[in-house]
TIRO-2110 file (N, C-alpha, C; in Angstrom, 1 decimal):
// TIRO-2110
0.6, -1.2, 0.0, N, 1, A
0.0, -0.1, 0.0, CA, 1, A
0.8, 1.3, -0.1, C, 1, A
0.6, 2.2, -1.0, N, 2, A
1.5, 3.3, -0.9, CA, 2, A
1.2, 4.3, 0.1, C, 2, A
2.2, 5.1, 0.6, N, 3, A
2.0, 5.9, 1.6, CA, 3, A
1.1, 7.0, 1.4, C, 3, A
0.8, 7.5, 0.3, N, 4, A
-0.1, 8.5, -0.1, CA, 4, A
-1.6, 7.9, 0.2, C, 4, A
-1.9, 6.7, 0.0, N, 5, A
-3.0, 6.2, 0.3, CA, 5, A
-3.5, 6.1, 1.9, C, 5, A
-2.4, 6.0, 2.7, N, 6, A
-2.4, 6.0, 4.0, CA, 6, A
-2.8, 7.4, 4.5, C, 6, A
-2.1, 8.5, 3.8, N, 7, A
-2.3, 9.8, 4.2, CA, 7, A
-3.7, 10.2, 3.8, C, 7, A
-4.3, 9.8, 2.9, N, 8, A
-5.6, 10.2, 2.4, CA, 8, A
-6.8, 9.5, 3.3, C, 8, A
-6.3, 8.6, 4.2, N, 9, A
-7.3, 7.9, 5.0, CA, 9, A
-8.0, 9.0, 5.9, C, 9, A
-9.0, 8.9, 6.5, N, 10, A
-9.6, 9.9, 7.5, CA, 10, A
-9.1, 9.6, 8.8, C, 10, A
-9.2, 10.5, 9.6, N, 11, A
-8.5, 10.3, 11.1, CA, 11, A
-9.2, 9.2, 11.9, C, 11, A
-8.3, 8.3, 12.4, N, 12, A
-8.8, 7.1, 13.2, CA, 12, A
-9.1, 5.9, 12.4, C, 12, A
-9.0, 6.0, 11.0, N, 13, A
-9.2, 4.8, 10.1, CA, 13, A
-8.0, 4.0, 10.1, C, 13, A
-7.9, 2.9, 9.7, N, 14, A
-6.7, 1.9, 9.6, CA, 14, A
-6.9, 1.0, 8.7, C, 14, A
-5.7, 0.3, 8.6, N, 15, A
-5.8, -0.8, 7.7, CA, 15, A
-5.1, -2.1, 8.4, C, 15, A
-5.8, -3.3, 8.2, N, 16, A
-5.2, -4.3, 8.8, CA, 16, A
-4.9, -5.6, 7.9, C, 16, A
-3.7, -6.1, 8.0, N, 17, A
-3.5, -7.1, 7.1, CA, 17, A
-2.7, -8.4, 7.9, C, 17, A
-3.2, -9.6, 7.5, N, 18, A
-2.5, -10.8, 8.3, CA, 18, A
-2.2, -11.7, 7.1, C, 18, A
-0.9, -12.3, 7.5, N, 19, A
-0.4, -13.3, 6.6, CA, 19, A
0.3, -14.4, 7.5, C, 19, A
-0.5, -15.6, 7.5, N, 20, A
0.1, -16.5, 8.5, CA, 20, A
-0.1, -16.3, 9.9, C, 20, A
1.1, -16.3, 10.7, N, 21, A
1.0, -15.9, 12.1, CA, 21, A
1.3, -14.3, 12.4, C, 21, A
1.8, -13.8, 11.3, N, 22, A
2.1, -12.4, 11.3, CA, 22, A
1.0, -11.5, 11.0, C, 22, A
1.0, -10.3, 11.8, N, 23, A
-0.2, -9.4, 11.3, CA, 23, A
0.3, -8.0, 11.6, C, 23, A
-0.2, -7.0, 10.7, N, 24, A
0.0, -5.6, 10.8, CA, 24, A
-1.2, -4.8, 10.9, C, 24, A
-1.1, -3.8, 11.7, N, 25, A
-2.2, -2.9, 11.9, CA, 25, A
-1.8, -1.5, 11.8, C, 25, A
-2.3, -0.6, 10.7, N, 26, A
-1.8, 0.7, 10.5, CA, 26, A
-3.0, 1.7, 10.7, C, 26, A
-2.9, 2.7, 11.6, N, 27, A
-3.7, 3.7, 11.9, CA, 27, A
-3.3, 4.9, 11.7, C, 27, A
-4.2, 5.8, 11.1, N, 28, A
-4.0, 7.3, 11.1, CA, 28, A
-4.4, 8.1, 12.3, C, 28, A
-3.7, 8.9, 13.0, N, 29, A
-3.9, 9.6, 14.1, CA, 29, A
-3.6, 11.0, 13.8, C, 29, A
-4.3, 12.0, 13.5, N, 30, A
-3.8, 13.3, 13.2, CA, 30, A
-2.9, 13.2, 12.0, C, 30, A
-1.6, 13.7, 12.2, N, 31, A
-0.7, 13.9, 11.1, CA, 31, A
0.3, 12.5, 11.4, C, 31, A
0.0, 11.8, 12.4, N, 32, A
1.0, 10.5, 12.6, CA, 32, A
0.4, 9.4, 11.9, C, 32, A
1.1, 8.5, 11.5, N, 33, A
0.6, 7.1, 11.3, CA, 33, A
1.4, 6.0, 12.2, C, 33, A
0.4, 5.3, 12.9, N, 34, A
1.1, 4.4, 13.8, CA, 34, A
0.9, 2.8, 13.1, C, 34, A
1.9, 2.2, 13.4, N, 35, A
2.1, 0.9, 12.7, CA, 35, A
2.4, -0.1, 13.9, C, 35, A
1.6, -1.0, 14.2, N, 36, A
1.7, -2.1, 15.0, CA, 36, A
1.8, -3.5, 14.5, C, 36, A
2.8, -4.1, 14.9, N, 37, A
3.2, -5.5, 14.3, CA, 37, A
2.8, -6.6, 15.4, C, 37, A
2.2, -7.7, 14.9, N, 38, A
1.9, -8.8, 15.8, CA, 38, A
2.6, -10.2, 15.1, C, 38, A
3.0, -11.1, 16.1, N, 39, A
3.3, -12.3, 15.6, CA, 39, A
3.1, -13.4, 16.8, C, 39, A
2.2, -14.3, 16.2, N, 40, A
2.0, -15.5, 17.2, CA, 40, A
3.0, -16.1, 17.6, C, 40, A
4.2, -16.4, 16.8, N, 41, A
5.2, -17.1, 17.2, CA, 41, A
6.1, -16.4, 18.3, C, 41, A
6.2, -15.0, 18.0, N, 42, A
6.7, -14.4, 19.2, CA, 42, A
6.2, -14.3, 20.5, C, 42, A
4.9, -14.4, 20.4, N, 43, A
4.0, -14.6, 21.6, CA, 43, A
4.2, -15.9, 22.4, C, 43, A
4.4, -17.0, 21.4, N, 44, A
4.6, -18.3, 21.9, CA, 44, A
6.1, -18.3, 22.6, C, 44, A
7.1, -17.8, 21.9, N, 45, A
8.4, -17.8, 22.3, CA, 45, A
8.4, -17.1, 23.7, C, 45, A
7.7, -16.1, 23.7, N, 46, A
7.7, -15.3, 25.0, CA, 46, A
7.2, -16.0, 26.2, C, 46, A
6.0, -16.7, 25.9, N, 47, A
5.4, -17.6, 26.9, CA, 47, A
6.5, -18.7, 27.4, C, 47, A
7.1, -19.4, 26.2, N, 48, A
7.9, -20.6, 26.6, CA, 48, A
9.1, -20.1, 27.3, C, 48, A
9.7, -19.0, 27.0, N, 49, A
11.0, -18.6, 27.7, CA, 49, A
10.5, -18.0, 29.2, C, 49, A
9.3, -17.4, 29.3, N, 50, A
8.7, -17.2, 30.6, CA, 50, A
8.6, -18.3, 31.5, C, 50, A
7.9, -19.2, 31.0, N, 51, A
7.7, -20.5, 31.8, CA, 51, A
9.1, -21.2, 32.1, C, 51, A
10.0, -21.2, 31.2, N, 52, A
11.1, -21.8, 31.4, CA, 52, A
12.0, -21.1, 32.4, C, 52, A
11.9, -19.7, 32.5, N, 53, A
12.6, -18.9, 33.5, CA, 53, A
11.9, -19.3, 34.9, C, 53, A
10.6, -19.2, 34.9, N, 54, A
9.9, -19.6, 36.2, CA, 54, A
10.3, -20.9, 36.6, C, 54, A
10.4, -22.1, 35.9, N, 55, A
10.8, -23.3, 36.3, CA, 55, A
12.1, -23.2, 36.8, C, 55, A
13.1, -22.5, 36.1, N, 56, A
14.4, -22.5, 36.5, CA, 56, A
14.7, -21.8, 38.1, C, 56, A
13.7, -20.8, 38.0, N, 57, A
13.7, -20.0, 39.3, CA, 57, A
13.2, -21.1, 40.4, C, 57, A
12.2, -21.7, 40.1, N, 58, A
11.7, -22.8, 41.2, CA, 58, A
12.9, -23.7, 41.5, C, 58, A
13.4, -24.2, 40.5, N, 59, A
14.6, -25.2, 40.8, CA, 59, A
15.7, -24.6, 41.7, C, 59, A
16.1, -23.3, 41.1, N, 60, A
17.1, -22.7, 41.9, CA, 60, A
16.7, -22.6, 43.4, C, 60, A
15.5, -22.0, 43.5, N, 61, A
14.9, -22.0, 44.9, CA, 61, A
15.1, -23.2, 45.7, C, 61, A
14.7, -24.2, 45.0, N, 62, A
14.7, -25.6, 45.6, CA, 62, A
16.1, -26.0, 46.0, C, 62, A
17.1, -25.7, 45.1, N, 63, A
18.3, -26.3, 45.2, CA, 63, A
19.1, -25.3, 46.3, C, 63, A
18.6, -24.1, 46.4, N, 64, A
19.1, -23.4, 47.7, CA, 64, A
18.6, -23.9, 48.8, C, 64, A
17.4, -24.2, 48.9, N, 65, A
17.0, -24.8, 50.2, CA, 65, A
17.6, -26.1, 50.4, C, 65, A
17.8, -27.0, 49.5, N, 66, A
18.5, -28.3, 49.8, CA, 66, A
19.8, -28.0, 50.1, C, 66, A
20.6, -27.0, 49.5, N, 67, A
21.8, -26.8, 50.0, CA, 67, A
22.0, -26.1, 51.5, C, 67, A
21.1, -25.4, 51.7, N, 68, A
21.0, -25.0, 53.3, CA, 68, A
20.7, -26.0, 54.2, C, 68, A
19.9, -26.9, 53.8, N, 69, A
19.5, -28.2, 54.7, CA, 69, A
20.6, -29.1, 54.9, C, 69, A
21.5, -29.1, 53.7, N, 70, A
22.7, -30.1, 53.8, CA, 70, A
23.7, -29.4, 54.7, C, 70, A
23.9, -27.8, 54.6, N, 71, A
24.8, -27.3, 55.4, CA, 71, A
24.4, -27.4, 56.8, C, 71, A
23.3, -27.3, 57.3, N, 72, A
22.8, -27.4, 58.6, CA, 72, A
23.0, -28.9, 59.2, C, 72, A
22.8, -29.8, 58.2, N, 73, A
23.0, -31.3, 58.6, CA, 73, A
24.4, -31.6, 58.9, C, 73, A
25.2, -31.0, 57.9, N, 74, A
26.6, -31.2, 57.9, CA, 74, A
27.2, -30.5, 59.3, C, 74, A
26.8, -29.3, 59.5, N, 75, A
27.3, -28.8, 60.7, CA, 75, A
26.9, -29.5, 62.1, C, 75, A
25.6, -30.0, 62.1, N, 76, A
25.3, -30.8, 63.2, CA, 76, A
26.0, -32.1, 63.3, C, 76, A
26.3, -32.8, 62.1, N, 77, A
27.2, -34.0, 62.2, CA, 77, A
28.6, -33.7, 62.8, C, 77, A
29.1, -32.6, 62.1, N, 78, A
30.5, -32.2, 62.5, CA, 78, A
30.4, -32.1, 64.1, C, 78, A
29.6, -31.4, 64.5, N, 79, A
29.6, -31.1, 66.0, CA, 79, A
29.4, -32.3, 66.7, C, 79, A
28.6, -33.2, 66.3, N, 80, A
28.3, -34.5, 67.0, CA, 80, A
29.6, -35.3, 66.9, C, 80, A
30.2, -35.4, 65.7, N, 81, A
31.5, -36.0, 65.6, CA, 81, A
32.6, -35.3, 66.5, C, 81, A
32.6, -34.1, 66.6, N, 82, A
33.5, -33.6, 67.5, CA, 82, A
33.4, -34.0, 69.1, C, 82, A
32.0, -34.0, 69.3, N, 83, A
31.8, -34.5, 70.7, CA, 83, A
32.1, -36.0, 70.9, C, 83, A
31.9, -36.7, 70.0, N, 84, A
32.3, -38.1, 70.1, CA, 84, A
33.7, -38.2, 70.1, C, 84, A
34.6, -37.4, 69.4, N, 85, A
36.0, -37.5, 69.4, CA, 85, A
36.5, -37.2, 70.9, C, 85, A
35.9, -36.1, 71.4, N, 86, A
36.2, -35.7, 72.8, CA, 86, A
35.9, -36.8, 73.7, C, 86, A
34.8, -37.3, 73.7, N, 87, A
34.4, -38.5, 74.4, CA, 87, A
35.5, -39.5, 74.5, C, 87, A
35.9, -39.9, 73.4, N, 88, A
36.8, -41.1, 72.9, CA, 88, A
38.1, -40.8, 73.6, C, 88, A
38.7, -39.4, 73.5, N, 89, A
39.9, -39.2, 74.0, CA, 89, A
39.8, -39.2, 75.6, C, 89, A
38.6, -38.9, 76.0, N, 90, A
38.6, -38.9, 77.6, CA, 90, A
38.5, -40.3, 78.1, C, 90, A
37.8, -41.2, 77.3, N, 91, A
37.9, -42.7, 77.4, CA, 91, A
39.2, -43.3, 77.4, C, 91, A
40.0, -42.8, 76.5, N, 92, A
41.4, -43.4, 76.4, CA, 92, A
42.5, -43.0, 77.4, C, 92, A
42.1, -41.8, 78.1, N, 93, A
43.2, -41.5, 79.1, CA, 93, A
43.2, -42.6, 80.3, C, 93, A
44.2, -43.1, 80.5, N, 94, A
44.6, -44.2, 81.5, CA, 94, A
44.4, -43.6, 83.0, C, 94, A
43.9, -44.5, 83.7, N, 95, A
43.7, -44.1, 85.2, CA, 95, A
45.1, -44.4, 85.8, C, 95, A
45.4, -43.8, 86.9, N, 96, A
46.7, -44.0, 87.6, CA, 96, A
46.9, -45.5, 87.9, C, 96, A
48.1, -45.7, 87.6, N, 97, A
48.7, -47.2, 87.9, CA, 97, A
48.6, -47.6, 89.2, C, 97, A
47.7, -48.3, 89.6, N, 98, A
47.5, -48.9, 91.2, CA, 98, A
47.5, -50.2, 91.3, C, 98, A
47.8, -51.0, 90.2, N, 99, A
47.7, -52.5, 90.2, CA, 99, A
48.7, -53.1, 91.1, C, 99, A
49.9, -52.4, 91.0, N, 100, A
51.1, -53.0, 91.7, CA, 100, A
50.9, -52.8, 93.3, C, 100, A
50.2, -51.5, 93.6, N, 101, A
50.0, -51.4, 94.9, CA, 101, A
49.0, -52.3, 95.5, C, 101, A
47.9, -52.7, 94.8, N, 102, A
47.0, -53.7, 95.2, CA, 102, A
47.6, -55.2, 95.2, C, 102, A
48.5, -55.4, 94.3, N, 103, A
49.2, -56.7, 94.4, CA, 103, A
50.0, -56.8, 95.6, C, 103, A
50.7, -55.6, 96.1, N, 104, A
51.6, -55.5, 97.4, CA, 104, A
50.6, -55.8, 98.5, C, 104, A
49.5, -55.1, 98.5, N, 105, A
48.5, -55.3, 99.7, CA, 105, A
48.1, -56.6, 99.9, C, 105, A
47.8, -57.3, 98.8, N, 106, A
47.2, -58.7, 98.7, CA, 106, A
48.4, -59.5, 99.3, C, 106, A
49.6, -59.4, 98.7, N, 107, A
50.8, -60.2, 99.2, CA, 107, A
50.8, -60.0, 100.7, C, 107, A
50.8, -58.7, 101.2, N, 108, A
51.0, -58.5, 102.6, CA, 108, A
50.0, -59.2, 103.5, C, 108, A
48.7, -59.1, 102.9, N, 109, A
47.6, -59.7, 103.7, CA, 109, A
47.8, -61.3, 103.6, C, 109, A
48.2, -61.7, 102.7, N, 110, A
48.5, -63.3, 102.6, CA, 110, A
49.5, -63.7, 103.6, C, 110, A
50.6, -62.9, 103.8, N, 111, A
51.7, -63.1, 104.7, CA, 111, A
51.1, -63.0, 106.1, C, 111, A
50.3, -61.9, 106.5, N, 112, A
49.9, -61.9, 107.8, CA, 112, A
49.0, -63.0, 108.0, C, 112, A
48.1, -63.5, 107.0, N, 113, A
47.2, -64.7, 107.4, CA, 113, A
47.8, -65.8, 107.7, C, 113, A
48.9, -66.0, 106.9, N, 114, A
49.6, -67.4, 106.9, CA, 114, A
51.0, -67.3, 107.6, C, 114, A
51.3, -66.3, 108.5, N, 115, A
52.6, -65.9, 109.0, CA, 115, A
52.9, -67.1, 109.9, C, 115, A
54.2, -67.3, 110.0, N, 116, A
54.6, -68.4, 111.0, CA, 116, A
54.4, -68.0, 112.4, C, 116, A
54.4, -66.8, 112.6, N, 117, A
54.3, -66.3, 114.2, CA, 117, A
52.8, -66.7, 114.5, C, 117, A
51.9, -66.3, 113.6, N, 118, A
50.5, -66.8, 114.0, CA, 118, A
50.4, -68.2, 114.2, C, 118, A
51.1, -68.9, 113.3, N, 119, A
50.9, -70.4, 113.5, CA, 119, A
51.7, -70.8, 115.1, C, 119, A
52.6, -70.1, 115.2, N, 120, A
53.3, -70.5, 116.7, CA, 120, A
52.4, -70.1, 117.6, C, 120, A
51.7, -68.9, 117.7, N, 121, A
50.8, -68.5, 118.4, CA, 121, A
49.7, -69.5, 118.7, C, 121, A
49.1, -69.8, 117.5, N, 122, A
48.0, -71.0, 117.6, CA, 122, A
48.4, -72.2, 118.4, C, 122, A
49.6, -72.5, 117.9, N, 123, A
50.1, -74.0, 118.5, CA, 123, A
50.3, -73.9, 120.1, C, 123, A
50.9, -72.6, 120.5, N, 124, A
51.1, -72.4, 121.9, CA, 124, A
49.8, -72.3, 122.6, C, 124, A
48.7, -71.7, 122.0, N, 125, A
47.4, -71.4, 122.8, CA, 125, A
46.7, -73.0, 122.7, C, 125, A
46.8, -73.6, 121.9, N, 126, A
46.4, -74.9, 121.8, CA, 126, A
47.1, -75.9, 122.8, C, 126, A
48.4, -75.8, 123.0, N, 127, A
49.1, -76.6, 123.9, CA, 127, A
48.7, -76.2, 125.3, C, 127, A
48.5, -74.9, 125.4, N, 128, A
48.3, -74.5, 126.8, CA, 128, A
46.8, -74.8, 127.4, C, 128, A
46.0, -75.1, 126.4, N, 129, A
44.6, -75.3, 126.8, CA, 129, A
44.5, -77.0, 127.2, C, 129, A
45.5, -77.7, 126.7, N, 130, A
45.4, -79.2, 127.0, CA, 130, A
45.7, -79.4, 128.3, C, 130, A
END
C-alpha cells in the first residue's frame, strides 16, 4: 500500500493485514501514522521462555533450600563427631597405675594370714589349753 493512500485515510481509520502468524495494523491519528505488528510465534516464544525461567527459578530456589538443609545437617554432624571424638579421648586416658599397690597389699595380707608367728601363737594356745 502506498504511503499516499495512508495519508488520504480519514482520522482514526486504519488498515489491517494478516499473513500466516504475522499481522500488521496501520492507523492514522492526526498527522501521525501508527504501525503495530504482531506475531503469534513471538508470543509463543515469550510464553515458552517465561515458563522456562519460572521453572528454573523454582529449581534454583529448591536447590538453595536443599543446600541450606545439607549445610545445617553437615554442621550438626560435625559437632556430633567432635563431641564423640572428645568422649573417646577422655575414655582413652589411662587411670593412675595402682595395680602394683593392690598386688603388694594382697601379698602382705597373705603373709599376715599365714605368717609363722600366727601359727606359732596358735600352737602355743592350743598346747596351753590341753
